[in-house]
mmCIF file of the protein (N, C-alpha, C, O) and its ligand, coordinates in Angstrom:
data_MODEL
# 
_entry.id   MODEL 
# 
loop_
_entity.id 
_entity.type 
_entity.pdbx_number_of_molecules 
1 polymer     1 
2 non-polymer 1 
# 
_entity_poly.entity_id                      1 
_entity_poly.type                           'polypeptide(L)' 
_entity_poly.nstd_linkage                   no 
_entity_poly.nstd_monomer                   no 
_entity_poly.pdbx_seq_one_letter_code       
;(UNK)(UNK)(UNK)(UNK)(UNK)(UNK)(UNK)(UNK)(UNK)(UNK)(UNK)(UNK)(UNK)(UNK)(UNK)(UNK)
(UNK)(UNK)(UNK)(UNK)(UNK)(UNK)(UNK)(UNK)(UNK)(UNK)(UNK)(UNK)(UNK)(UNK)(UNK)(UNK)
(UNK)(UNK)(UNK)(UNK)(UNK)(UNK)(UNK)(UNK)(UNK)(UNK)(UNK)(UNK)(UNK)(UNK)(UNK)(UNK)
(UNK)(UNK)(UNK)(UNK)(UNK)(UNK)
;
_entity_poly.pdbx_seq_one_letter_code_can   XXXXXXXXXXXXXXXXXXXXXXXXXXXXXXXXXXXXXXXXXXXXXXXXXXXXXX 
_entity_poly.pdbx_strand_id                 A 
# 
loop_
_entity_poly_seq.entity_id 
_entity_poly_seq.num 
_entity_poly_seq.mon_id 
_entity_poly_seq.hetero 
1 1  UNK n 
1 2  UNK n 
1 3  UNK n 
1 4  UNK n 
1 5  UNK n 
1 6  UNK n 
1 7  UNK n 
1 8  UNK n 
1 9  UNK n 
1 10 UNK n 
1 11 UNK n 
1 12 UNK n 
1 13 UNK n 
1 14 UNK n 
1 15 UNK n 
1 16 UNK n 
1 17 UNK n 
1 18 UNK n 
1 19 UNK n 
1 20 UNK n 
1 21 UNK n 
1 22 UNK n 
1 23 UNK n 
1 24 UNK n 
1 25 UNK n 
1 26 UNK n 
1 27 UNK n 
1 28 UNK n 
1 29 UNK n 
1 30 UNK n 
1 31 UNK n 
1 32 UNK n 
1 33 UNK n 
1 34 UNK n 
1 35 UNK n 
1 36 UNK n 
1 37 UNK n 
1 38 UNK n 
1 39 UNK n 
1 40 UNK n 
1 41 UNK n 
1 42 UNK n 
1 43 UNK n 
1 44 UNK n 
1 45 UNK n 
1 46 UNK n 
1 47 UNK n 
1 48 UNK n 
1 49 UNK n 
1 50 UNK n 
1 51 UNK n 
1 52 UNK n 
1 53 UNK n 
1 54 UNK n 
# 
loop_
_struct_asym.id 
_struct_asym.entity_id 
A 1 
B 2 
# 
loop_
_chem_comp.id 
_chem_comp.type 
_chem_comp.mon_nstd_flag 
UNK 'L-peptide linking' . 
ZN  non-polymer         . 
# 
_pdbx_entity_nonpoly.entity_id   2 
_pdbx_entity_nonpoly.name        ? 
_pdbx_entity_nonpoly.comp_id     ZN 
# 
_pdbx_nonpoly_scheme.asym_id         B 
_pdbx_nonpoly_scheme.entity_id       2 
_pdbx_nonpoly_scheme.mon_id          ZN 
_pdbx_nonpoly_scheme.ndb_seq_num     1 
_pdbx_nonpoly_scheme.pdb_seq_num     101 
_pdbx_nonpoly_scheme.auth_seq_num    101 
_pdbx_nonpoly_scheme.pdb_mon_id      ZN 
_pdbx_nonpoly_scheme.auth_mon_id     ZN 
_pdbx_nonpoly_scheme.pdb_strand_id   A 
_pdbx_nonpoly_scheme.pdb_ins_code    . 
# 
loop_
_atom_site.group_PDB 
_atom_site.id 
_atom_site.type_symbol 
_atom_site.label_atom_id 
_atom_site.label_alt_id 
_atom_site.label_comp_id 
_atom_site.label_asym_id 
_atom_site.label_entity_id 
_atom_site.label_seq_id 
_atom_site.pdbx_PDB_ins_code 
_atom_site.Cartn_x 
_atom_site.Cartn_y 
_atom_site.Cartn_z 
_atom_site.occupancy 
_atom_site.B_iso_or_equiv 
_atom_site.pdbx_formal_charge 
_atom_site.auth_seq_id 
_atom_site.auth_comp_id 
_atom_site.auth_asym_id 
_atom_site.auth_atom_id 
_atom_site.pdbx_PDB_model_num 
ATOM   1   N  N  . UNK A 1 1  ? 122.770 63.842 84.265 1.00 0.00 ? 1   UNK A N  1 
ATOM   2   C  CA . UNK A 1 1  ? 122.252 65.065 83.847 1.00 0.00 ? 1   UNK A CA 1 
ATOM   3   C  C  . UNK A 1 1  ? 121.214 66.007 84.581 1.00 0.00 ? 1   UNK A C  1 
ATOM   4   O  O  . UNK A 1 1  ? 120.204 65.371 84.884 1.00 0.00 ? 1   UNK A O  1 
ATOM   5   N  N  . UNK A 1 2  ? 121.174 67.146 84.901 1.00 0.00 ? 2   UNK A N  1 
ATOM   6   C  CA . UNK A 1 2  ? 120.353 67.875 85.630 1.00 0.00 ? 2   UNK A CA 1 
ATOM   7   C  C  . UNK A 1 2  ? 119.039 67.995 84.856 1.00 0.00 ? 2   UNK A C  1 
ATOM   8   O  O  . UNK A 1 2  ? 119.002 68.145 83.634 1.00 0.00 ? 2   UNK A O  1 
ATOM   9   N  N  . UNK A 1 3  ? 117.926 67.916 85.673 1.00 0.00 ? 3   UNK A N  1 
ATOM   10  C  CA . UNK A 1 3  ? 116.665 67.921 84.973 1.00 0.00 ? 3   UNK A CA 1 
ATOM   11  C  C  . UNK A 1 3  ? 116.371 69.073 84.022 1.00 0.00 ? 3   UNK A C  1 
ATOM   12  O  O  . UNK A 1 3  ? 115.738 68.854 82.989 1.00 0.00 ? 3   UNK A O  1 
ATOM   13  N  N  . UNK A 1 4  ? 116.825 70.342 84.342 1.00 0.00 ? 4   UNK A N  1 
ATOM   14  C  CA . UNK A 1 4  ? 116.481 71.410 83.436 1.00 0.00 ? 4   UNK A CA 1 
ATOM   15  C  C  . UNK A 1 4  ? 117.364 71.414 82.234 1.00 0.00 ? 4   UNK A C  1 
ATOM   16  O  O  . UNK A 1 4  ? 117.053 72.124 81.278 1.00 0.00 ? 4   UNK A O  1 
ATOM   17  N  N  . UNK A 1 5  ? 118.469 70.657 82.203 1.00 0.00 ? 5   UNK A N  1 
ATOM   18  C  CA . UNK A 1 5  ? 119.144 70.514 80.959 1.00 0.00 ? 5   UNK A CA 1 
ATOM   19  C  C  . UNK A 1 5  ? 118.567 69.441 80.226 1.00 0.00 ? 5   UNK A C  1 
ATOM   20  O  O  . UNK A 1 5  ? 118.430 69.620 79.016 1.00 0.00 ? 5   UNK A O  1 
ATOM   21  N  N  . UNK A 1 6  ? 118.166 68.253 80.769 1.00 0.00 ? 6   UNK A N  1 
ATOM   22  C  CA . UNK A 1 6  ? 117.512 67.257 80.222 1.00 0.00 ? 6   UNK A CA 1 
ATOM   23  C  C  . UNK A 1 6  ? 116.210 67.733 79.361 1.00 0.00 ? 6   UNK A C  1 
ATOM   24  O  O  . UNK A 1 6  ? 116.031 67.340 78.208 1.00 0.00 ? 6   UNK A O  1 
ATOM   25  N  N  . UNK A 1 7  ? 115.465 68.475 79.926 1.00 0.00 ? 7   UNK A N  1 
ATOM   26  C  CA . UNK A 1 7  ? 114.335 69.231 79.513 1.00 0.00 ? 7   UNK A CA 1 
ATOM   27  C  C  . UNK A 1 7  ? 114.799 69.921 78.261 1.00 0.00 ? 7   UNK A C  1 
ATOM   28  O  O  . UNK A 1 7  ? 114.280 69.747 77.158 1.00 0.00 ? 7   UNK A O  1 
ATOM   29  N  N  . UNK A 1 8  ? 115.723 70.646 78.488 1.00 0.00 ? 8   UNK A N  1 
ATOM   30  C  CA . UNK A 1 8  ? 116.191 71.523 77.021 1.00 0.00 ? 8   UNK A CA 1 
ATOM   31  C  C  . UNK A 1 8  ? 116.564 70.463 75.983 1.00 0.00 ? 8   UNK A C  1 
ATOM   32  O  O  . UNK A 1 8  ? 116.249 70.706 74.818 1.00 0.00 ? 8   UNK A O  1 
ATOM   33  N  N  . UNK A 1 9  ? 117.104 69.484 76.220 1.00 0.00 ? 9   UNK A N  1 
ATOM   34  C  CA . UNK A 1 9  ? 117.430 68.414 75.313 1.00 0.00 ? 9   UNK A CA 1 
ATOM   35  C  C  . UNK A 1 9  ? 116.138 67.947 74.449 1.00 0.00 ? 9   UNK A C  1 
ATOM   36  O  O  . UNK A 1 9  ? 116.070 67.996 73.221 1.00 0.00 ? 9   UNK A O  1 
ATOM   37  N  N  . UNK A 1 10 ? 115.156 67.499 75.302 1.00 0.00 ? 10  UNK A N  1 
ATOM   38  C  CA . UNK A 1 10 ? 113.847 66.990 74.916 1.00 0.00 ? 10  UNK A CA 1 
ATOM   39  C  C  . UNK A 1 10 ? 113.198 68.088 74.033 1.00 0.00 ? 10  UNK A C  1 
ATOM   40  O  O  . UNK A 1 10 ? 112.750 67.799 72.923 1.00 0.00 ? 10  UNK A O  1 
ATOM   41  N  N  . UNK A 1 11 ? 113.149 69.390 74.546 1.00 0.00 ? 11  UNK A N  1 
ATOM   42  C  CA . UNK A 1 11 ? 112.488 70.417 73.686 1.00 0.00 ? 11  UNK A CA 1 
ATOM   43  C  C  . UNK A 1 11 ? 113.276 70.719 72.201 1.00 0.00 ? 11  UNK A C  1 
ATOM   44  O  O  . UNK A 1 11 ? 112.694 70.859 71.125 1.00 0.00 ? 11  UNK A O  1 
ATOM   45  N  N  . UNK A 1 12 ? 114.555 70.773 72.392 1.00 0.00 ? 12  UNK A N  1 
ATOM   46  C  CA . UNK A 1 12 ? 115.528 70.803 71.185 1.00 0.00 ? 12  UNK A CA 1 
ATOM   47  C  C  . UNK A 1 12 ? 114.966 69.940 70.147 1.00 0.00 ? 12  UNK A C  1 
ATOM   48  O  O  . UNK A 1 12 ? 114.566 70.410 69.082 1.00 0.00 ? 12  UNK A O  1 
ATOM   49  N  N  . UNK A 1 13 ? 114.915 68.506 70.462 1.00 0.00 ? 13  UNK A N  1 
ATOM   50  C  CA . UNK A 1 13 ? 114.518 67.549 69.642 1.00 0.00 ? 13  UNK A CA 1 
ATOM   51  C  C  . UNK A 1 13 ? 113.064 67.729 69.155 1.00 0.00 ? 13  UNK A C  1 
ATOM   52  O  O  . UNK A 1 13 ? 112.783 67.476 67.983 1.00 0.00 ? 13  UNK A O  1 
ATOM   53  N  N  . UNK A 1 14 ? 112.165 68.147 70.003 1.00 0.00 ? 14  UNK A N  1 
ATOM   54  C  CA . UNK A 1 14 ? 110.883 68.358 69.703 1.00 0.00 ? 14  UNK A CA 1 
ATOM   55  C  C  . UNK A 1 14 ? 110.827 69.506 68.622 1.00 0.00 ? 14  UNK A C  1 
ATOM   56  O  O  . UNK A 1 14 ? 110.062 69.451 67.659 1.00 0.00 ? 14  UNK A O  1 
ATOM   57  N  N  . UNK A 1 15 ? 111.634 70.476 68.839 1.00 0.00 ? 15  UNK A N  1 
ATOM   58  C  CA . UNK A 1 15 ? 111.659 71.621 67.712 1.00 0.00 ? 15  UNK A CA 1 
ATOM   59  C  C  . UNK A 1 15 ? 112.140 71.121 66.466 1.00 0.00 ? 15  UNK A C  1 
ATOM   60  O  O  . UNK A 1 15 ? 111.786 71.698 65.438 1.00 0.00 ? 15  UNK A O  1 
ATOM   61  N  N  . UNK A 1 16 ? 112.887 70.141 66.407 1.00 0.00 ? 16  UNK A N  1 
ATOM   62  C  CA . UNK A 1 16 ? 113.491 69.353 65.100 1.00 0.00 ? 16  UNK A CA 1 
ATOM   63  C  C  . UNK A 1 16 ? 112.273 68.853 64.215 1.00 0.00 ? 16  UNK A C  1 
ATOM   64  O  O  . UNK A 1 16 ? 112.296 68.832 62.984 1.00 0.00 ? 16  UNK A O  1 
ATOM   65  N  N  . UNK A 1 17 ? 111.233 68.463 64.985 1.00 0.00 ? 17  UNK A N  1 
ATOM   66  C  CA . UNK A 1 17 ? 110.169 67.865 64.346 1.00 0.00 ? 17  UNK A CA 1 
ATOM   67  C  C  . UNK A 1 17 ? 109.301 69.101 63.381 1.00 0.00 ? 17  UNK A C  1 
ATOM   68  O  O  . UNK A 1 17 ? 108.561 68.733 62.469 1.00 0.00 ? 17  UNK A O  1 
ATOM   69  N  N  . UNK A 1 18 ? 109.465 70.381 63.660 1.00 0.00 ? 18  UNK A N  1 
ATOM   70  C  CA . UNK A 1 18 ? 108.936 71.470 62.910 1.00 0.00 ? 18  UNK A CA 1 
ATOM   71  C  C  . UNK A 1 18 ? 109.908 71.807 62.021 1.00 0.00 ? 18  UNK A C  1 
ATOM   72  O  O  . UNK A 1 18 ? 109.572 72.102 60.874 1.00 0.00 ? 18  UNK A O  1 
ATOM   73  N  N  . UNK A 1 19 ? 111.375 71.818 62.432 1.00 0.00 ? 19  UNK A N  1 
ATOM   74  C  CA . UNK A 1 19 ? 112.341 72.473 61.623 1.00 0.00 ? 19  UNK A CA 1 
ATOM   75  C  C  . UNK A 1 19 ? 113.657 71.454 61.580 1.00 0.00 ? 19  UNK A C  1 
ATOM   76  O  O  . UNK A 1 19 ? 114.363 71.510 62.586 1.00 0.00 ? 19  UNK A O  1 
ATOM   77  N  N  . UNK A 1 20 ? 114.001 70.684 60.710 1.00 0.00 ? 20  UNK A N  1 
ATOM   78  C  CA . UNK A 1 20 ? 115.065 69.635 60.885 1.00 0.00 ? 20  UNK A CA 1 
ATOM   79  C  C  . UNK A 1 20 ? 116.355 70.277 61.002 1.00 0.00 ? 20  UNK A C  1 
ATOM   80  O  O  . UNK A 1 20 ? 117.210 69.711 61.684 1.00 0.00 ? 20  UNK A O  1 
ATOM   81  N  N  . UNK A 1 21 ? 116.610 71.339 60.455 1.00 0.00 ? 21  UNK A N  1 
ATOM   82  C  CA . UNK A 1 21 ? 117.874 72.084 60.489 1.00 0.00 ? 21  UNK A CA 1 
ATOM   83  C  C  . UNK A 1 21 ? 118.033 73.330 61.508 1.00 0.00 ? 21  UNK A C  1 
ATOM   84  O  O  . UNK A 1 21 ? 117.044 73.931 61.929 1.00 0.00 ? 21  UNK A O  1 
ATOM   85  N  N  . UNK A 1 22 ? 119.198 73.630 61.828 1.00 0.00 ? 22  UNK A N  1 
ATOM   86  C  CA . UNK A 1 22 ? 119.335 74.811 62.740 1.00 0.00 ? 22  UNK A CA 1 
ATOM   87  C  C  . UNK A 1 22 ? 119.392 76.028 61.972 1.00 0.00 ? 22  UNK A C  1 
ATOM   88  O  O  . UNK A 1 22 ? 120.414 76.693 61.803 1.00 0.00 ? 22  UNK A O  1 
ATOM   89  N  N  . UNK A 1 23 ? 118.150 76.311 61.475 1.00 0.00 ? 23  UNK A N  1 
ATOM   90  C  CA . UNK A 1 23 ? 118.043 77.693 60.877 1.00 0.00 ? 23  UNK A CA 1 
ATOM   91  C  C  . UNK A 1 23 ? 117.483 78.656 61.799 1.00 0.00 ? 23  UNK A C  1 
ATOM   92  O  O  . UNK A 1 23 ? 116.905 78.215 62.792 1.00 0.00 ? 23  UNK A O  1 
ATOM   93  N  N  . UNK A 1 24 ? 117.572 79.973 61.610 1.00 0.00 ? 24  UNK A N  1 
ATOM   94  C  CA . UNK A 1 24 ? 116.926 81.025 62.584 1.00 0.00 ? 24  UNK A CA 1 
ATOM   95  C  C  . UNK A 1 24 ? 115.523 80.657 62.957 1.00 0.00 ? 24  UNK A C  1 
ATOM   96  O  O  . UNK A 1 24 ? 115.047 80.907 64.065 1.00 0.00 ? 24  UNK A O  1 
ATOM   97  N  N  . UNK A 1 25 ? 114.859 80.035 61.958 1.00 0.00 ? 25  UNK A N  1 
ATOM   98  C  CA . UNK A 1 25 ? 113.431 79.504 62.375 1.00 0.00 ? 25  UNK A CA 1 
ATOM   99  C  C  . UNK A 1 25 ? 113.423 78.465 63.356 1.00 0.00 ? 25  UNK A C  1 
ATOM   100 O  O  . UNK A 1 25 ? 112.607 78.493 64.277 1.00 0.00 ? 25  UNK A O  1 
ATOM   101 N  N  . UNK A 1 26 ? 114.307 77.504 63.227 1.00 0.00 ? 26  UNK A N  1 
ATOM   102 C  CA . UNK A 1 26 ? 114.451 76.525 64.314 1.00 0.00 ? 26  UNK A CA 1 
ATOM   103 C  C  . UNK A 1 26 ? 114.662 77.143 65.652 1.00 0.00 ? 26  UNK A C  1 
ATOM   104 O  O  . UNK A 1 26 ? 113.984 76.725 66.591 1.00 0.00 ? 26  UNK A O  1 
ATOM   105 N  N  . UNK A 1 27 ? 115.554 78.121 65.846 1.00 0.00 ? 27  UNK A N  1 
ATOM   106 C  CA . UNK A 1 27 ? 115.911 78.648 67.092 1.00 0.00 ? 27  UNK A CA 1 
ATOM   107 C  C  . UNK A 1 27 ? 114.653 79.557 67.515 1.00 0.00 ? 27  UNK A C  1 
ATOM   108 O  O  . UNK A 1 27 ? 114.436 79.733 68.714 1.00 0.00 ? 27  UNK A O  1 
ATOM   109 N  N  . UNK A 1 28 ? 113.919 80.069 66.649 1.00 0.00 ? 28  UNK A N  1 
ATOM   110 C  CA . UNK A 1 28 ? 112.653 80.944 67.012 1.00 0.00 ? 28  UNK A CA 1 
ATOM   111 C  C  . UNK A 1 28 ? 111.580 79.694 67.712 1.00 0.00 ? 28  UNK A C  1 
ATOM   112 O  O  . UNK A 1 28 ? 111.065 79.770 68.827 1.00 0.00 ? 28  UNK A O  1 
ATOM   113 N  N  . UNK A 1 29 ? 111.449 78.780 66.922 1.00 0.00 ? 29  UNK A N  1 
ATOM   114 C  CA . UNK A 1 29 ? 110.578 77.595 67.584 1.00 0.00 ? 29  UNK A CA 1 
ATOM   115 C  C  . UNK A 1 29 ? 111.069 77.257 69.007 1.00 0.00 ? 29  UNK A C  1 
ATOM   116 O  O  . UNK A 1 29 ? 110.309 77.147 69.968 1.00 0.00 ? 29  UNK A O  1 
ATOM   117 N  N  . UNK A 1 30 ? 112.182 77.129 69.048 1.00 0.00 ? 30  UNK A N  1 
ATOM   118 C  CA . UNK A 1 30 ? 112.859 76.725 70.393 1.00 0.00 ? 30  UNK A CA 1 
ATOM   119 C  C  . UNK A 1 30 ? 112.634 77.815 71.507 1.00 0.00 ? 30  UNK A C  1 
ATOM   120 O  O  . UNK A 1 30 ? 112.298 77.524 72.655 1.00 0.00 ? 30  UNK A O  1 
ATOM   121 N  N  . UNK A 1 31 ? 112.826 78.946 71.115 1.00 0.00 ? 31  UNK A N  1 
ATOM   122 C  CA . UNK A 1 31 ? 112.558 80.185 72.115 1.00 0.00 ? 31  UNK A CA 1 
ATOM   123 C  C  . UNK A 1 31 ? 111.284 80.433 72.487 1.00 0.00 ? 31  UNK A C  1 
ATOM   124 O  O  . UNK A 1 31 ? 111.059 81.005 73.553 1.00 0.00 ? 31  UNK A O  1 
ATOM   125 N  N  . UNK A 1 32 ? 110.217 80.008 71.599 1.00 0.00 ? 32  UNK A N  1 
ATOM   126 C  CA . UNK A 1 32 ? 108.839 80.011 71.857 1.00 0.00 ? 32  UNK A CA 1 
ATOM   127 C  C  . UNK A 1 32 ? 108.553 79.163 72.823 1.00 0.00 ? 32  UNK A C  1 
ATOM   128 O  O  . UNK A 1 32 ? 107.950 79.491 73.845 1.00 0.00 ? 32  UNK A O  1 
ATOM   129 N  N  . UNK A 1 33 ? 109.028 77.838 72.533 1.00 0.00 ? 33  UNK A N  1 
ATOM   130 C  CA . UNK A 1 33 ? 108.615 76.583 73.500 1.00 0.00 ? 33  UNK A CA 1 
ATOM   131 C  C  . UNK A 1 33 ? 109.378 76.972 74.812 1.00 0.00 ? 33  UNK A C  1 
ATOM   132 O  O  . UNK A 1 33 ? 108.765 76.795 75.865 1.00 0.00 ? 33  UNK A O  1 
ATOM   133 N  N  . UNK A 1 34 ? 110.655 77.487 74.866 1.00 0.00 ? 34  UNK A N  1 
ATOM   134 C  CA . UNK A 1 34 ? 111.380 77.365 76.151 1.00 0.00 ? 34  UNK A CA 1 
ATOM   135 C  C  . UNK A 1 34 ? 112.226 78.658 76.208 1.00 0.00 ? 34  UNK A C  1 
ATOM   136 O  O  . UNK A 1 34 ? 113.403 78.636 75.848 1.00 0.00 ? 34  UNK A O  1 
ATOM   137 N  N  . UNK A 1 35 ? 111.612 79.820 76.675 1.00 0.00 ? 35  UNK A N  1 
ATOM   138 C  CA . UNK A 1 35 ? 112.304 81.206 76.430 1.00 0.00 ? 35  UNK A CA 1 
ATOM   139 C  C  . UNK A 1 35 ? 113.660 81.244 77.122 1.00 0.00 ? 35  UNK A C  1 
ATOM   140 O  O  . UNK A 1 35 ? 114.540 81.990 76.693 1.00 0.00 ? 35  UNK A O  1 
ATOM   141 N  N  . UNK A 1 36 ? 113.874 80.374 78.296 1.00 0.00 ? 36  UNK A N  1 
ATOM   142 C  CA . UNK A 1 36 ? 115.223 80.375 78.793 1.00 0.00 ? 36  UNK A CA 1 
ATOM   143 C  C  . UNK A 1 36 ? 116.117 79.441 78.389 1.00 0.00 ? 36  UNK A C  1 
ATOM   144 O  O  . UNK A 1 36 ? 117.016 79.037 79.126 1.00 0.00 ? 36  UNK A O  1 
ATOM   145 N  N  . UNK A 1 37 ? 115.919 79.005 77.104 1.00 0.00 ? 37  UNK A N  1 
ATOM   146 C  CA . UNK A 1 37 ? 116.683 77.692 76.474 1.00 0.00 ? 37  UNK A CA 1 
ATOM   147 C  C  . UNK A 1 37 ? 118.281 78.040 76.468 1.00 0.00 ? 37  UNK A C  1 
ATOM   148 O  O  . UNK A 1 37 ? 119.170 77.214 76.675 1.00 0.00 ? 37  UNK A O  1 
ATOM   149 N  N  . UNK A 1 38 ? 118.470 79.452 76.183 1.00 0.00 ? 38  UNK A N  1 
ATOM   150 C  CA . UNK A 1 38 ? 120.012 79.703 76.108 1.00 0.00 ? 38  UNK A CA 1 
ATOM   151 C  C  . UNK A 1 38 ? 120.659 79.464 77.535 1.00 0.00 ? 38  UNK A C  1 
ATOM   152 O  O  . UNK A 1 38 ? 121.829 79.088 77.600 1.00 0.00 ? 38  UNK A O  1 
ATOM   153 N  N  . UNK A 1 39 ? 119.922 79.674 78.652 1.00 0.00 ? 39  UNK A N  1 
ATOM   154 C  CA . UNK A 1 39 ? 120.599 79.607 79.873 1.00 0.00 ? 39  UNK A CA 1 
ATOM   155 C  C  . UNK A 1 39 ? 120.871 77.912 80.165 1.00 0.00 ? 39  UNK A C  1 
ATOM   156 O  O  . UNK A 1 39 ? 121.881 77.471 80.716 1.00 0.00 ? 39  UNK A O  1 
ATOM   157 N  N  . UNK A 1 40 ? 119.881 77.203 79.730 1.00 0.00 ? 40  UNK A N  1 
ATOM   158 C  CA . UNK A 1 40 ? 119.705 75.829 79.979 1.00 0.00 ? 40  UNK A CA 1 
ATOM   159 C  C  . UNK A 1 40 ? 120.856 75.083 79.074 1.00 0.00 ? 40  UNK A C  1 
ATOM   160 O  O  . UNK A 1 40 ? 121.510 74.135 79.507 1.00 0.00 ? 40  UNK A O  1 
ATOM   161 N  N  . UNK A 1 41 ? 121.013 75.630 77.783 1.00 0.00 ? 41  UNK A N  1 
ATOM   162 C  CA . UNK A 1 41 ? 121.913 75.073 76.760 1.00 0.00 ? 41  UNK A CA 1 
ATOM   163 C  C  . UNK A 1 41 ? 123.324 75.396 77.338 1.00 0.00 ? 41  UNK A C  1 
ATOM   164 O  O  . UNK A 1 41 ? 124.260 74.658 77.030 1.00 0.00 ? 41  UNK A O  1 
ATOM   165 N  N  . UNK A 1 42 ? 123.513 76.415 78.126 1.00 0.00 ? 42  UNK A N  1 
ATOM   166 C  CA . UNK A 1 42 ? 124.898 76.742 78.650 1.00 0.00 ? 42  UNK A CA 1 
ATOM   167 C  C  . UNK A 1 42 ? 125.182 75.826 79.671 1.00 0.00 ? 42  UNK A C  1 
ATOM   168 O  O  . UNK A 1 42 ? 126.317 75.798 80.146 1.00 0.00 ? 42  UNK A O  1 
ATOM   169 N  N  . UNK A 1 43 ? 124.157 74.946 80.141 1.00 0.00 ? 43  UNK A N  1 
ATOM   170 C  CA . UNK A 1 43 ? 124.630 74.070 81.200 1.00 0.00 ? 43  UNK A CA 1 
ATOM   171 C  C  . UNK A 1 43 ? 124.954 72.768 80.499 1.00 0.00 ? 43  UNK A C  1 
ATOM   172 O  O  . UNK A 1 43 ? 125.256 71.836 81.244 1.00 0.00 ? 43  UNK A O  1 
ATOM   173 N  N  . UNK A 1 44 ? 124.946 72.582 79.426 1.00 0.00 ? 44  UNK A N  1 
ATOM   174 C  CA . UNK A 1 44 ? 125.333 71.267 78.834 1.00 0.00 ? 44  UNK A CA 1 
ATOM   175 C  C  . UNK A 1 44 ? 126.955 71.056 79.040 1.00 0.00 ? 44  UNK A C  1 
ATOM   176 O  O  . UNK A 1 44 ? 127.741 71.991 78.887 1.00 0.00 ? 44  UNK A O  1 
ATOM   177 N  N  . UNK A 1 45 ? 127.342 69.817 79.379 1.00 0.00 ? 45  UNK A N  1 
ATOM   178 C  CA . UNK A 1 45 ? 128.658 69.575 79.673 1.00 0.00 ? 45  UNK A CA 1 
ATOM   179 C  C  . UNK A 1 45 ? 129.653 69.982 78.466 1.00 0.00 ? 45  UNK A C  1 
ATOM   180 O  O  . UNK A 1 45 ? 130.786 70.401 78.702 1.00 0.00 ? 45  UNK A O  1 
ATOM   181 N  N  . UNK A 1 46 ? 129.178 69.838 77.233 1.00 0.00 ? 46  UNK A N  1 
ATOM   182 C  CA . UNK A 1 46 ? 129.941 70.166 76.085 1.00 0.00 ? 46  UNK A CA 1 
ATOM   183 C  C  . UNK A 1 46 ? 129.158 71.029 75.049 1.00 0.00 ? 46  UNK A C  1 
ATOM   184 O  O  . UNK A 1 46 ? 128.705 70.532 74.018 1.00 0.00 ? 46  UNK A O  1 
ATOM   185 N  N  . UNK A 1 47 ? 129.024 72.311 75.365 1.00 0.00 ? 47  UNK A N  1 
ATOM   186 C  CA . UNK A 1 47 ? 128.093 73.132 74.626 1.00 0.00 ? 47  UNK A CA 1 
ATOM   187 C  C  . UNK A 1 47 ? 128.446 73.154 73.065 1.00 0.00 ? 47  UNK A C  1 
ATOM   188 O  O  . UNK A 1 47 ? 127.579 73.403 72.227 1.00 0.00 ? 47  UNK A O  1 
ATOM   189 N  N  . UNK A 1 48 ? 129.640 72.904 72.763 1.00 0.00 ? 48  UNK A N  1 
ATOM   190 C  CA . UNK A 1 48 ? 130.152 72.987 71.344 1.00 0.00 ? 48  UNK A CA 1 
ATOM   191 C  C  . UNK A 1 48 ? 129.616 71.922 70.481 1.00 0.00 ? 48  UNK A C  1 
ATOM   192 O  O  . UNK A 1 48 ? 129.565 71.981 69.252 1.00 0.00 ? 48  UNK A O  1 
ATOM   193 N  N  . UNK A 1 49 ? 129.187 70.863 71.277 1.00 0.00 ? 49  UNK A N  1 
ATOM   194 C  CA . UNK A 1 49 ? 128.720 69.627 70.545 1.00 0.00 ? 49  UNK A CA 1 
ATOM   195 C  C  . UNK A 1 49 ? 127.296 69.674 70.607 1.00 0.00 ? 49  UNK A C  1 
ATOM   196 O  O  . UNK A 1 49 ? 126.696 69.867 71.664 1.00 0.00 ? 49  UNK A O  1 
ATOM   197 N  N  . UNK A 1 50 ? 126.627 69.468 69.287 1.00 0.00 ? 50  UNK A N  1 
ATOM   198 C  CA . UNK A 1 50 ? 125.329 69.457 69.200 1.00 0.00 ? 50  UNK A CA 1 
ATOM   199 C  C  . UNK A 1 50 ? 124.509 68.329 69.832 1.00 0.00 ? 50  UNK A C  1 
ATOM   200 O  O  . UNK A 1 50 ? 125.131 67.267 69.843 1.00 0.00 ? 50  UNK A O  1 
ATOM   201 N  N  . UNK A 1 51 ? 123.423 68.278 70.300 1.00 0.00 ? 51  UNK A N  1 
ATOM   202 C  CA . UNK A 1 51 ? 122.800 67.109 71.086 1.00 0.00 ? 51  UNK A CA 1 
ATOM   203 C  C  . UNK A 1 51 ? 122.694 66.013 70.222 1.00 0.00 ? 51  UNK A C  1 
ATOM   204 O  O  . UNK A 1 51 ? 122.633 64.909 70.763 1.00 0.00 ? 51  UNK A O  1 
ATOM   205 N  N  . UNK A 1 52 ? 122.654 66.074 68.877 1.00 0.00 ? 52  UNK A N  1 
ATOM   206 C  CA . UNK A 1 52 ? 122.534 64.926 68.132 1.00 0.00 ? 52  UNK A CA 1 
ATOM   207 C  C  . UNK A 1 52 ? 123.927 64.187 67.827 1.00 0.00 ? 52  UNK A C  1 
ATOM   208 O  O  . UNK A 1 52 ? 123.998 63.063 67.331 1.00 0.00 ? 52  UNK A O  1 
ATOM   209 N  N  . UNK A 1 53 ? 125.021 64.980 68.196 1.00 0.00 ? 53  UNK A N  1 
ATOM   210 C  CA . UNK A 1 53 ? 126.348 64.440 68.063 1.00 0.00 ? 53  UNK A CA 1 
ATOM   211 C  C  . UNK A 1 53 ? 126.905 64.866 66.686 1.00 0.00 ? 53  UNK A C  1 
ATOM   212 O  O  . UNK A 1 53 ? 127.960 64.428 66.227 1.00 0.00 ? 53  UNK A O  1 
ATOM   213 N  N  . UNK A 1 54 ? 126.121 65.736 66.084 1.00 0.00 ? 54  UNK A N  1 
ATOM   214 C  CA . UNK A 1 54 ? 126.590 66.160 64.586 1.00 0.00 ? 54  UNK A CA 1 
ATOM   215 C  C  . UNK A 1 54 ? 127.772 67.066 64.907 1.00 0.00 ? 54  UNK A C  1 
ATOM   216 O  O  . UNK A 1 54 ? 128.409 67.597 63.997 1.00 0.00 ? 54  UNK A O  1 
HETATM 217 ZN ZN . ZN  B 2 .  ? 119.615 70.181 66.823 1.00 0.00 2 101 ZN  A ZN 1 
# 
C-alpha cells in the first residue's frame, strides 16, 4: 500500500477515537487532521469498502 494511503488509514482510525461512527462530525475531524483526505481515500484499492471492513 502506498505510504500516503496508509497514512490516510491511520488518521481515519485515529479520528474514530473522537467519533466512533461515520457522522458528519467524524468527517470534519478527519478533514481537520488531514485536509487532503479525500484525495488519499480515492487511492484505496476498494474505496467502497470501509477501512474496518464494515
Ligand atoms: Zn471508519
